[in-house]
Residue frames relative to the residue before (quaternion, step in Angstrom):
aa qw qx qy qz dx dy dz
M 1.0000 0.0000 0.0000 0.0000 0.00 0.00 0.00
G 0.3783 -0.7461 0.5077 0.2063 3.59 -0.81 1.01
P 0.7210 -0.4556 0.3001 0.4272 3.59 -1.29 0.22
L 0.6589 0.4970 -0.3224 0.4635 3.61 0.96 -0.77
A 0.6450 0.5116 -0.3203 0.4687 3.58 0.96 -0.83
E 0.6430 0.5124 -0.3215 0.4697 3.59 1.00 -0.79
L 0.6492 0.5215 -0.3144 0.4558 3.57 1.01 -0.80
L 0.7431 0.4211 -0.2254 0.4687 3.57 0.92 -0.89
A 0.6370 0.5048 -0.3310 0.4794 3.61 1.19 -0.38
T 0.0096 0.7989 -0.5981 0.0627 3.56 -0.60 1.15
D 0.2290 -0.7673 0.5810 0.1458 3.55 -0.91 0.90
Q 0.7461 -0.4166 0.2784 0.4385 3.56 -1.33 0.10
R 0.6540 0.5205 -0.3165 0.4486 3.57 0.93 -0.87
Q 0.6708 0.4950 -0.3012 0.4629 3.59 0.88 -0.92
A 0.6493 0.5083 -0.3212 0.4658 3.58 0.93 -0.83
L 0.6568 0.5052 -0.3138 0.4636 3.58 0.92 -0.87
E 0.6553 0.5078 -0.3163 0.4612 3.60 0.88 -0.89
F 0.6263 0.5444 -0.3322 0.4484 3.58 0.97 -0.85
F 0.7321 0.4272 -0.2488 0.4687 3.58 0.76 -1.02
V 0.5765 0.5515 -0.3895 0.4602 3.63 1.09 -0.53
L 0.6894 0.4794 -0.2871 0.4609 3.59 0.81 -0.99
Q 0.6756 0.4982 -0.2995 0.4536 3.58 0.91 -0.88
L 0.6794 0.4727 -0.2935 0.4783 3.60 0.92 -0.86
Q 0.6075 0.5472 -0.3522 0.4555 3.59 1.07 -0.71
E 0.6564 0.5086 -0.3052 0.4661 3.57 0.97 -0.85
I 0.6671 0.4903 -0.2903 0.4799 3.60 0.99 -0.84
S 0.7325 0.4756 -0.2276 0.4307 3.58 0.94 -0.99
G 0.3909 -0.7046 0.5000 0.3173 3.57 1.05 -0.69
P 0.7179 -0.5031 0.2915 0.3827 3.56 -1.30 0.18
V 0.7167 0.4172 -0.2568 0.4963 3.61 1.07 -0.58
V 0.3993 0.6690 -0.5224 0.3465 3.54 0.12 1.33
D 0.5388 -0.6136 0.4694 0.3359 3.55 -1.06 0.77
Q 0.4161 -0.7517 0.4595 0.2250 3.58 -0.57 1.17
Q 0.6247 0.5250 -0.3490 0.4608 3.61 1.03 -0.64
E 0.6506 0.4956 -0.3115 0.4838 3.58 0.99 -0.81
L 0.6229 0.5409 -0.3312 0.4580 3.58 1.01 -0.82
L 0.6783 0.4830 -0.2884 0.4727 3.59 0.86 -0.96
Y 0.6305 0.5334 -0.3323 0.4556 3.56 0.98 -0.81
N 0.6902 0.4791 -0.2807 0.4640 3.58 0.83 -0.99
A 0.6269 0.5169 -0.3311 0.4798 3.59 1.03 -0.73
S 0.6578 0.5063 -0.3187 0.4576 3.59 1.00 -0.77
V 0.5977 0.5419 -0.3619 0.4670 3.60 1.08 -0.63
L 0.6856 0.4756 -0.2857 0.4713 3.58 0.85 -0.96
A 0.6603 0.5081 -0.3119 0.4566 3.59 0.92 -0.88
H 0.6396 0.5301 -0.3308 0.4477 3.58 0.92 -0.88
H 0.7390 0.4223 -0.2431 0.4653 3.56 0.76 -1.01
A 0.5683 0.5637 -0.3908 0.4545 3.59 1.22 -0.28
L 0.7501 0.4012 -0.1983 0.4868 3.57 1.16 -0.62
V 0.6914 0.4351 -0.2708 0.5092 3.62 1.26 -0.19
S 0.4175 -0.7343 0.4926 0.2095 3.53 -0.79 1.10
T 0.5439 -0.5818 0.4822 0.3648 3.55 -1.25 0.35
A 0.7022 0.4306 -0.2556 0.5061 3.58 1.26 -0.31
A 0.3255 0.7643 -0.5031 0.2383 3.61 1.21 0.25
D 0.2508 -0.7809 0.5542 0.1419 3.56 -1.01 0.81
F 0.6370 0.4492 -0.3405 0.5258 3.57 1.21 0.52
D 0.8181 0.1894 -0.1459 0.5229 3.54 -1.26 0.41
L 0.6382 -0.4517 0.3885 0.4876 3.59 -1.04 -0.73
A 0.3611 -0.7325 0.5371 0.2111 3.57 -0.57 1.14
S 0.5492 -0.5668 0.4819 0.3805 3.55 -1.22 0.45
P 0.4042 -0.7217 0.4968 0.2626 3.61 -0.78 0.92
A 0.4614 -0.6865 0.4907 0.2741 3.56 -1.13 0.62
T 0.8099 0.0628 -0.0045 0.5832 3.59 1.09 -0.69
L 0.6144 -0.5217 0.4298 0.4070 3.53 -1.29 0.21
G 0.5605 0.5932 -0.3821 0.4335 3.58 1.17 -0.48
A 0.6338 0.5199 -0.3243 0.4721 3.58 1.05 -0.74
V 0.6183 0.5256 -0.3349 0.4788 3.59 1.06 -0.74
F 0.6405 0.5251 -0.3150 0.4636 3.58 0.94 -0.91
D 0.6837 0.4953 -0.2925 0.4492 3.57 0.80 -1.01
H 0.7234 0.4681 -0.2507 0.4413 3.56 0.87 -0.95
F 0.8222 0.2911 -0.1202 0.4741 3.59 0.85 -0.95
V 0.7125 0.4036 -0.2628 0.5103 3.61 1.15 -0.42
V 0.7043 0.4372 -0.2686 0.4905 3.58 0.72 -1.05
D 0.7572 0.2487 -0.1337 0.5889 3.56 0.94 -0.95
G 0.1789 0.8627 -0.4500 0.1457 3.57 0.82 1.05
G 0.2547 0.8174 -0.4863 0.1746 3.58 0.99 0.72
V 0.7170 0.4272 -0.2435 0.4941 3.61 1.24 -0.15
R 0.1963 0.8423 -0.4829 0.1375 3.57 1.05 0.71
D 0.7103 0.4124 -0.2720 0.5014 3.59 1.19 -0.27
D 0.5126 0.6125 -0.4219 0.4291 3.58 1.27 0.36
A 0.4120 -0.7515 0.4625 0.2271 3.58 -0.44 1.24
V 0.6646 0.5138 -0.3118 0.4439 3.59 0.89 -0.88
I 0.6813 0.4789 -0.2896 0.4718 3.58 0.90 -0.90
M 0.6656 0.4917 -0.3099 0.4681 3.61 0.92 -0.82
E 0.6191 0.5263 -0.3411 0.4726 3.59 1.07 -0.69
A 0.6463 0.5124 -0.3156 0.4692 3.59 0.95 -0.86
A 0.6421 0.5207 -0.3190 0.4636 3.59 0.99 -0.84
G 0.6612 0.5023 -0.3034 0.4674 3.58 0.95 -0.88
A 0.6541 0.5149 -0.3077 0.4608 3.57 0.97 -0.88
Q 0.6570 0.5011 -0.3169 0.4656 3.58 1.00 -0.77
C 0.6204 0.5116 -0.3409 0.4869 3.60 1.05 -0.67
L 0.6410 0.5305 -0.3195 0.4535 3.57 0.97 -0.86
L 0.6588 0.5142 -0.2973 0.4618 3.57 0.93 -0.92
L 0.7712 0.3968 -0.2135 0.4497 3.57 0.66 -1.10
A 0.7060 0.4257 -0.2693 0.4978 3.61 0.96 -0.79
G 0.6952 0.4400 -0.2603 0.5053 3.57 1.25 -0.38
F 0.7982 0.3183 -0.1757 0.4803 3.55 0.10 -1.31
F 0.7763 0.2829 -0.1545 0.5417 3.59 1.04 -0.75
E 0.1761 0.8294 -0.5107 0.1423 3.57 1.18 0.58
D 0.6801 0.5090 -0.3122 0.4254 3.60 0.76 -0.97
Q 0.6820 0.4665 -0.2862 0.4851 3.58 1.05 -0.73
M 0.7060 0.4752 -0.2637 0.4541 3.59 0.98 -0.81
R 0.5625 0.6546 -0.3751 0.3383 3.59 1.09 -0.69
R 0.6098 0.5885 -0.3528 0.3967 3.59 1.05 -0.68
R 0.8077 0.2727 -0.1171 0.5095 3.59 1.07 -0.74
H 0.7851 0.3024 -0.1363 0.5231 3.58 1.17 -0.42
N 0.4661 -0.6457 0.5316 0.2884 3.54 -1.24 0.59
I 0.3258 -0.7921 0.4873 0.1701 3.57 -0.14 1.33
R 0.6337 0.5413 -0.3364 0.4385 3.59 0.93 -0.83
W 0.6593 0.5043 -0.3077 0.4651 3.59 0.95 -0.88
Y 0.6879 0.4683 -0.2850 0.4757 3.59 0.93 -0.86
A 0.5900 0.5430 -0.3710 0.4683 3.59 1.13 -0.51
H 0.6396 0.5053 -0.3130 0.4875 3.57 1.00 -0.82
L 0.6448 0.5191 -0.3106 0.4673 3.58 0.97 -0.87
G 0.6614 0.5120 -0.3045 0.4557 3.59 0.91 -0.90
A 0.6400 0.5146 -0.3204 0.4722 3.57 0.98 -0.84
S 0.6683 0.4897 -0.3095 0.4667 3.58 0.97 -0.81
F 0.5924 0.5477 -0.3684 0.4619 3.62 1.08 -0.61
F 0.6673 0.4851 -0.3054 0.4755 3.59 0.92 -0.86
G 0.6226 0.5344 -0.3388 0.4603 3.59 1.04 -0.71
R 0.6601 0.4910 -0.3000 0.4829 3.59 0.99 -0.82
A 0.6273 0.5293 -0.3326 0.4645 3.57 1.03 -0.80
A 0.6507 0.5147 -0.3137 0.4619 3.59 0.95 -0.85
A 0.6695 0.5081 -0.3001 0.4511 3.58 0.94 -0.88
A 0.7305 0.4188 -0.2320 0.4869 3.59 1.09 -0.69
E 0.5431 0.6439 -0.3900 0.3720 3.60 1.25 -0.29
A 0.3795 -0.7544 0.5003 0.1912 3.56 -0.86 1.04
V 0.6781 0.4585 -0.2865 0.4979 3.61 1.10 -0.63
A 0.4718 -0.7340 0.4169 0.2547 3.57 -0.51 1.25
E 0.6745 0.4959 -0.3080 0.4519 3.62 0.86 -0.89
K 0.6560 0.4875 -0.3084 0.4867 3.59 0.99 -0.80
A 0.6225 0.5353 -0.3362 0.4615 3.59 1.02 -0.77
R 0.6393 0.5208 -0.3207 0.4661 3.57 0.99 -0.82
L 0.6587 0.5075 -0.3057 0.4638 3.58 0.93 -0.92
L 0.6768 0.4889 -0.3009 0.4609 3.59 0.83 -0.93
G 0.6390 0.5191 -0.3201 0.4689 3.57 1.02 -0.79
S 0.6532 0.5159 -0.3008 0.4656 3.55 1.01 -0.84
I 0.6271 0.5118 -0.3329 0.4837 3.58 1.01 -0.78
G 0.6400 0.5293 -0.3235 0.4534 3.59 0.99 -0.79
V 0.6697 0.4920 -0.2921 0.4734 3.57 0.93 -0.92
N 0.7635 0.3437 -0.1707 0.5194 3.58 1.00 -0.86
F 0.2458 0.8231 -0.4900 0.1485 3.58 1.26 0.28
E 0.6929 0.4855 -0.2995 0.4410 3.60 0.74 -0.97
R 0.6252 0.5307 -0.3347 0.4641 3.58 1.00 -0.77
W 0.6915 0.4546 -0.2795 0.4869 3.60 0.91 -0.90
R 0.6093 0.5530 -0.3557 0.4432 3.58 1.02 -0.71
R 0.6684 0.4941 -0.2953 0.4710 3.57 0.96 -0.86
R 0.6235 0.5236 -0.3366 0.4731 3.58 1.07 -0.69
H 0.6289 0.5210 -0.3347 0.4701 3.58 0.99 -0.80
A 0.6633 0.5053 -0.3047 0.4603 3.59 0.91 -0.90
L 0.6544 0.5012 -0.3099 0.4738 3.58 0.96 -0.84
L 0.6350 0.5223 -0.3289 0.4645 3.57 0.97 -0.81
S 0.6383 0.5285 -0.3242 0.4563 3.59 0.92 -0.85
R 0.6789 0.4802 -0.2928 0.4720 3.58 0.86 -0.93
T 0.6355 0.5315 -0.3210 0.4589 3.57 1.01 -0.81
L 0.6833 0.4844 -0.2897 0.4633 3.58 0.87 -0.91
R 0.6490 0.5235 -0.3240 0.4469 3.60 1.02 -0.71
T 0.7060 0.4587 -0.2723 0.4659 3.60 1.10 -0.55
Q 0.5825 0.5729 -0.3837 0.4305 3.60 1.23 -0.15
P 0.3654 -0.7279 0.5284 0.2396 3.58 -0.82 0.92
Y 0.0952 -0.7709 0.6280 0.0474 3.55 -1.01 0.84
L 0.0598 -0.7844 0.6173 0.0019 3.54 -0.75 1.08
L 0.2147 -0.7641 0.5965 0.1195 3.54 -0.87 0.97
D 0.2831 -0.7375 0.5902 0.1661 3.55 -0.86 0.99
C 0.0328 -0.8394 0.5409 -0.0412 3.56 -0.15 1.30
R 0.4077 0.7439 -0.4560 0.2692 3.62 1.21 0.24
Q 0.6217 0.5778 -0.3578 0.3894 3.62 1.08 -0.42
């Protein structure tokens, strides 16, 4: 594998480390580490999963897709895994992609929806520690959503130059 291929190939660990460091810088020193890791894992997961993936839950392209999948077809409201995925997708799109989604969607409404998805996931979660984490993410949803949006804007303003001479 050449230097350019190595630069462009990112695995799960590298993506997670990248987002942990970036969110830590945005969040400052006083932040719940479990919430930080969770949010970094949401960003890392969706950075590596296509909107056209035919396995697991594909990354949604718009908040409208989240609405259609989890609200209109809401037959799984007591499933912790599905509600967590719905909350994570709201967090990703209303947060990291806020600037792109704002033109067509009410971000405040989707933030409320995402927080409620995490609350439902926490209520349905059988493992107490995971339920606590999901509940905490739900309570702090807006704070994390704003951090995701700030991180997105920060990353878009940083110049990246690839040295392709090798």
